[in-house]
C-alpha positions, 0 to 999 in steps of 0.5 A: 348581146348574145348570151350563151350558157356554159356546160355548168349551170349559171355562168354565161359567155356574153358576146357583142351583137355589133351594129356596124357601119362606115364609122365602126360599130356600136354594141350594148355591153350590158342590159338589165332587161336582157340579163334578167330575161336570161336569168342572170343577176342584174345588180351592179354596185361596183365597177373595177379595173385591173391593170397587169404589167406582165404576161403570166400574171395570175389573179384569183381564185376569189369569191365571197360567201353569204351574206355577201355573195357577188356576181361579176361580169368580166371583160378584157378591154386591153390585151388578153386573159384566160378567165377561169371560174370554179363552182363553189356552190355547196349543193351543186352537182357540178361543185368544184368543176370549172369553166375557162374562157379566153377574153381579149380586147380583140374578141370583146367577149365578157364572162358572167360569173354567178355568185359562189363561183371562185374567179381568176384569170391569167394574162396572156400578154403584157399590159393587160386591163380587165374591167369588172361589173360587180353586184356587191361590195367587197367584204373582207370577212366574206372573202374566200379563195382557192389556190390557182395551182391546187392539184385537186382543181386541175386548172390548166393555165396556158403560161407559167405563173410569172406574178401572183400576190402573196395572198393568192399564193397562200390560200389553203389547198382543198385537201386541207381546208374544205370547211374554211373555203366552203360557199355555205359556211 
């Protein structure tokens, strides 16, 4: 694996180090030792798969607060997405800043999302699948979210939002709900 840090401290892009021959290739997608050496969380409690029918589908922006924060390793295994994370760490100098990465079946790239980062993505093509390795269990009482169209975040999605869940569309705007969405609450 080739682990590259982003401009914000914590997240990382994980590219495959392909071992190719006439059969195709082999590559490691996760290694506890390599993640630990890079300072990334290594716990995996769940693996999740998300299928999306239509291009323009937006899922997110989700995160969990203490005592149930979770790290994620996100990989698009069919189709393509733009994956965006927002720093929600309470005392971070980059709080509310974001990083965007294109993940696709073609580039085989993964995105490491540390705890206290809101995570979401938009599908770029129909019939897209995204796989997550997650460090903790889903805890509804700890779940928080941001609106993907919040003007204070200024997230740039490549397509108009075609499909978004009622829950994701109803997260509060930062201007009216900073306390209720804080990672430290």
